[in-house]
Every structure is written in structure tokens, then in C-alpha cells.
VOLUM-428310 format. One record per residue (C-alpha): residue number from 1; x negated, z, y negated. Coordinates in Angstrom, 1 decimal, always signed. Each point is the difference from the previous one (the first is absolute). Layout:
# residues N
   nr      px      pz      py
  NUM       X       Z       Y
...
END
This chain:
# residues 259
   nr      px      pz      py
    1   -14.2   -18.6   -13.5
    2    -0.4    -2.5    -2.9
    3    +3.3    +1.1    -1.7
    4    +2.7    +2.6    +0.6
    5    +2.4    -1.0    +2.8
    6    +3.4    -1.3    -1.1
    7    +1.4    -1.1    +3.4
    8    -0.2    +2.9    +2.5
    9    +1.2    +0.3    +3.6
   10    +0.3    +3.5    +1.4
   11    -0.1    +0.6    +3.7
   12    +0.6    +3.7    -0.2
   13    +3.2    +1.8    -1.2
   14    -1.8    +2.8    -1.7
   15    -2.3    -2.4    -1.8
   16    +3.0    -2.0    -1.2
   17    +1.4    +3.2    -1.5
   18    -3.3    +0.9    -1.5
   19    -0.4    -3.5    -1.6
   20    +3.4    +0.4    -1.6
   21    -1.0    +3.4    -1.3
   22    -3.0    -1.7    -1.6
   23    +2.3    -2.4    -1.8
   24    -0.7    -3.0    +2.2
   25    +3.5    -0.6    +1.4
   26    +0.1    -3.4    -1.8
   27    -3.3    -1.0    +1.6
   28    +1.3    +0.7    +3.5
   29    +0.9    -3.4    +1.6
   30    +0.2    +1.1    +3.6
   31    +0.7    +3.1    +2.0
   32    +0.7    +1.0    +3.6
   33    +3.5    +0.6    +1.3
   34    -0.8    +3.7    +0.1
   35    -0.8    +0.1    -3.7
   36    +3.2    +1.5    -1.3
   37    -1.0    +2.3    -2.9
   38    +0.6    -0.2    -2.9
   39    +3.1    -2.0    +0.9
   40    +0.9    -1.3    -3.4
   41    -3.6    -1.3    -0.6
   42    -0.1    -1.8    +3.4
   43    +3.3    -1.7    -0.2
   44    -0.5    -3.7    +0.5
   45    -3.7    +0.2    +1.1
   46    -1.1    -2.3    +2.7
   47    -0.2    +1.7    +3.4
   48    -3.0    -1.1    +2.1
   49    +0.8    +1.8    +3.3
   50    -1.2    +3.3    +1.4
   51    -3.3    +1.8    -0.3
   52    -1.1    -1.0    +3.5
   53    +1.6    -3.5    +0.0
   54    -0.1    -1.5    -3.5
   55    +0.7    -3.7    -0.6
   56    -3.5    -1.0    -1.1
   57    +1.1    -3.5    -1.0
   58    +2.6    +1.5    -2.3
   59    -2.6    +2.2    -1.6
   60    -2.2    -3.0    -0.5
   61    +2.9    -1.9    -1.6
   62    +0.5    +2.8    -2.5
   63    -3.6    -0.8    -1.3
   64    -0.9    +3.7    -0.5
   65    -3.2    +0.9    -1.9
   66    +0.1    +3.4    +1.9
   67    +1.3    +1.3    +3.3
   68    -0.1    +3.8    +0.5
   69    -0.2    +1.2    +3.7
   70    -0.8    +3.1    +2.0
   71    -2.4    +0.5    +3.0
   72    +2.6    +1.8    +2.2
   73    +3.2    -1.8    -0.9
   74    -1.2    -3.6    -0.1
   75    -1.9    -2.3    +2.5
   76    -3.7    -0.9    -0.5
   77    +0.5    -3.6    +1.1
   78    +2.7    -0.5    -2.6
   79    -2.2    +1.3    -2.8
   80    -2.9    -2.3    +1.2
   81    +2.3    -3.0    +0.0
   82    +1.1    +0.7    -3.6
   83    -3.6    +0.4    -1.1
   84    -1.0    -3.2    +1.7
   85    +2.7    -1.7    -2.1
   86    -1.7    +1.4    -3.1
   87    +2.6    +2.7    -0.7
   88    -1.6    +3.3    -1.2
   89    +1.2    +2.9    +2.1
   90    -0.6    +3.6    -1.0
   91    +0.2    +2.3    +3.0
   92    +0.9    +3.7    -0.3
   93    -0.6    +2.8    +2.4
   94    +0.8    +3.5    -1.4
   95    -0.4    +2.7    +2.6
   96    +0.2    +3.0    -2.3
   97    +2.0    +0.9    -3.1
   98    -3.2    -0.2    -2.0
   99    -0.4    -3.6    +1.4
  100    +3.6    -0.7    -1.1
  101    -0.7    +1.1    -3.5
  102    -3.2    -2.1    -0.1
  103    +1.9    -3.0    +1.2
  104    +2.3    +0.3    -3.0
  105    -3.0    -0.2    -2.3
  106    -1.5    -2.9    +1.9
  107    +3.3    -1.9    +0.0
  108    +0.2    +0.5    -3.7
  109    -3.5    -1.5    -0.4
  110    +0.7    -2.9    +2.3
  111    +3.3    -0.9    -1.7
  112    -1.1    +0.8    -3.6
  113    +2.5    +2.7    -0.3
  114    -2.4    +2.9    -0.6
  115    +2.0    +1.7    -2.7
  116    +3.1    +0.3    +2.2
  117    -2.2    +1.2    +2.9
  118    -1.7    +2.6    -2.2
  119    +3.4    +1.3    -1.2
  120    +1.2    +0.4    +3.5
  121    -3.2    +1.7    +1.1
  122    +0.1    +2.3    -3.0
  123    +3.2    +1.4    +1.6
  124    -1.1    -0.1    +3.6
  125    -3.6    +1.3    +0.0
  126    +0.7    +3.4    -1.6
  127    +3.0    +0.4    +2.3
  128    -2.2    -0.8    +3.0
  129    -2.6    +2.5    -1.1
  130    +2.7    +2.8    -0.6
  131    +1.8    -0.5    +3.3
  132    -3.3    -0.2    +1.9
  133    -1.2    +3.3    -1.5
  134    +3.3    +1.7    +0.6
  135    +0.0    -1.1    +3.6
  136    -3.6    +1.2    +0.5
  137    +1.1    +3.5    -1.0
  138    +2.6    +0.2    +2.8
  139    -0.1    +0.0    +3.8
  140    +0.5    -3.6    +1.2
  141    +3.3    -0.3    +1.8
  142    -0.2    -1.7    +3.5
  143    +2.0    -3.2    -0.1
  144    +1.0    -2.6    +2.5
  145    +0.6    -3.5    -1.6
  146    +1.1    -2.6    +2.6
  147    +0.1    -3.7    -0.9
  148    +1.5    -1.4    +3.1
  149    +2.2    +1.0    +2.9
  150    -0.1    -1.4    +3.6
  151    -2.9    +0.3    +0.1
  152    -0.5    +2.9    -2.4
  153    -2.8    -0.6    -2.4
  154    -1.5    +1.9    -2.9
  155    -2.8    -0.3    -2.6
  156    -3.6    +0.9    +0.5
  157    -2.4    +1.4    -2.6
  158    -1.3    -3.4    -1.2
  159    +3.3    -1.0    -1.6
  160    +1.6    +0.2    -3.5
  161    +2.9    +2.1    +1.3
  162    -2.3    +2.6    +1.5
  163    -1.8    +0.4    -3.4
  164    +3.2    +0.1    -1.9
  165    +1.3    +2.8    +2.2
  166    -3.2    +2.0    -0.5
  167    +0.1    -0.5    -3.8
  168    +3.6    +1.3    +0.1
  169    -0.8    +3.1    +2.0
  170    +0.6    -1.1    +3.6
  171    -2.3    -0.2    +3.1
  172    +0.5    -2.9    +2.3
  173    +0.3    +1.5    +3.5
  174    -1.5    -3.1    +1.6
  175    -3.0    -0.2    -2.4
  176    -2.4    +0.5    +2.9
  177    +1.0    -3.2    +1.8
  178    -2.5    -2.8    -0.3
  179    +2.6    -2.8    -0.3
  180    +1.4    -1.0    -3.4
  181    +3.5    -0.1    +1.5
  182    +0.0    +2.1    +3.2
  183    +2.7    -0.2    +2.6
  184    +1.3    +3.3    +1.3
  185    +2.8    +1.8    +1.8
  186    +2.3    +2.6    -1.5
  187    -1.4    +2.5    +2.4
  188    -3.4    -0.6    -1.6
  189    +1.7    +0.4    -3.4
  190    +1.5    +3.3    +1.1
  191    -3.4    +1.3    +1.1
  192    -1.3    -0.5    -3.6
  193    +2.8    +2.3    -1.4
  194    +0.8    -1.9    -3.2
  195    +1.8    +2.1    -2.6
  196    +1.5    -3.1    -1.7
  197    +1.0    -3.3    +1.5
  198    +0.4    -2.9    -2.4
  199    +2.0    -3.0    +1.2
  200    -0.4    -3.0    -2.3
  201    +2.2    -3.1    -0.1
  202    -2.9    -2.4    +0.3
  203    -1.6    -1.6    +2.0
  204    +2.4    +1.5    +2.5
  205    +3.4    +0.7    -1.4
  206    +0.5    +3.6    +1.0
  207    +3.6    +1.1    -0.4
  208    +2.1    +3.1    +0.5
  209    +0.6    -0.9    +3.7
  210    -3.7    +0.3    +0.7
  211    +0.0    +3.7    -0.9
  212    +1.5    +0.5    +3.5
  213    -3.4    -1.0    +1.5
  214    -1.4    +3.3    -1.2
  215    +2.8    +2.2    +1.2
  216    -1.7    +0.9    +3.3
  217    -3.0    +1.4    -2.0
  218    +1.6    +3.1    -1.5
  219    -3.3    +2.0    +0.2
  220    -1.7    -2.4    -2.4
  221    +0.0    +1.7    -3.4
  222    +1.4    -3.1    -1.8
  223    +2.9    -0.3    +2.4
  224    +0.6    +3.8    +0.1
  225    +0.1    +0.3    -3.8
  226    +1.9    -3.3    -0.6
  227    -2.9    -1.6    -1.9
  228    +0.6    -3.6    +1.2
  229    +0.2    -2.3    -3.0
  230    +1.4    -3.5    +0.0
  231    -1.7    -1.6    -3.0
  232    -0.6    -3.2    -1.9
  233    -3.2    -1.4    +1.3
  234    -1.1    -1.7    -3.2
  235    -1.6    +3.0    -1.7
  236    -2.1    +0.6    +3.1
  237    -1.3    -3.5    +0.4
  238    +0.5    -2.1    -3.1
  239    -2.9    +0.0    -2.5
  240    +0.3    -0.5    -3.7
  241    +2.8    +1.7    -2.0
  242    +1.3    +1.7    +3.2
  243    -3.0    +2.3    -0.1
  244    +1.7    +1.8    -2.8
  245    +3.2    +0.4    +1.9
  246    -2.0    +1.3    +3.0
  247    -2.0    +2.5    -2.0
  248    +3.1    +1.4    -1.8
  249    +2.2    +0.4    +3.0
  250    -1.9    +0.3    +3.2
  251    -1.7    +3.4    -0.5
  252    +3.4    +1.7    +0.0
  253    +0.5    -1.2    +3.6
  254    -3.0    +2.1    +1.0
  255    +0.8    +3.1    -2.1
  256    -1.8    -1.0    -3.1
  257    +1.3    +0.0    -3.6
  258    +2.7    -2.4    -1.2
  259    -0.6    -2.6    -2.6
END
């Protein structure tokens, strides 16, 4: 880019949060309706629709010198249209925790906020190395991580959540499935005998009432031992500063050290 961007549109909630952590809240001129963190920094920002259905004309009217998008969350044709209009679009696609850390460095370079990115990584990279080493020294705990209900869906091995689970000491019980987001039945889940079941609040909003779905499976170790956890989904799927939250808190779900 000929100069650092000063009018940025973010199409991803986790990227929006990361940009703010890099000191670029004032440069953000447009965000999605799902970009809610950090609340104070986003108050009054122009909302340009959702990740899958953004108002492209509204984005164009904001005259951004950079749009940040994601391969999975956004639509290829929308990105192509923005680029045809001469708007630079930087597309992210982290599928591992290491990718997420690299993305912070790259975002710092793209936005000329290298110092802030380096400071964040100086905290996150040693934490990542320590947690990964501690997890490697323990037996991986079999975990079921659903992302949808009716139909039930989970995560395959080629996903960010799968890698994060592995880094934090868990073994995804559906890692052998070829699909990135396999459909399944709870009977199939039971056959895998997970020792922990993690129920996030996004993309499907799992709540206490959904614990009853697992009551018929008392022989499943996670159900038998009461290790069903309703959790905030952001540490599992948001990149950027949330990586730190994940690495500090998630190993304890799987029997690892706290902190």
C-alpha cells in the first residue's frame, strides 16, 4: 500500500477487536453488526451489515483505504466487487493458533502498527510455547466440541478450534472426519466416549436447557463425571488478543495447570 491505511472497514468481529488492540480504533470507520468488542471504542461506528450480507454500497461510501475480511466468514463475490471498485481488501485465514499469531504480526505490518503488534506478541508467543509444551507432556483429553444443534455439527481437524484444543491439551474426538464441519448424531458422539463436552455460545447459542440432550448418555465419561461445560465461545474462535484468554484459561478445562 502506498501509505498506512487511515480509513478501515472490518468485516470480522475478532479483527475489529484486534485492530482496536493495535491502537487503530480511530481509524475504524465501518464494522459489522456483530462487531461488539470493545464496546466503548465501537460506540458510534457505522454498521455495514453482517459478515455474509454486508451493504457494499455503504462500504464504498465510507471511502475506506483498507477492508479486512476472512475466507470463511465473508463471501468471495463481495470481496471481488470491492476490489473491482479499487478498494484494497486484506483477507485473513488463520487455521491454527500459530497462524493467528502470525496474523497479528501481518496486521501490524499492513496497518503500520508494528510496535503495538510486537508488544502483544511478546506476551502471547511465550505463553503459546509454554502451554503447548505443558500439554505435550500430558495425555490428551478426548473432547466433543459441537458448533450446532439440529443437525448436530462439530469441528474437523482442519479448523482453528481443533488446533486450539490440541494446544490446550484436548483431543478432538471427531478429528478423523474428512469434513471441516462434520454432521453427526449424539449416538455417534457417545461411541467416541469424550471425557469432556464443551458447549460454546457461538455460533449456536448453547444454554443450560441443552444439557438435557446428553442425559440419555450416562455411560459417556463426560456425562457420567459431570464434565459438560457451557462456555463463552470467543476464546475458542476469536483470533487476536483472545488467544491470550484461551491459553490462560482453557487448559484447566482439560485437567491442565491454571493460569
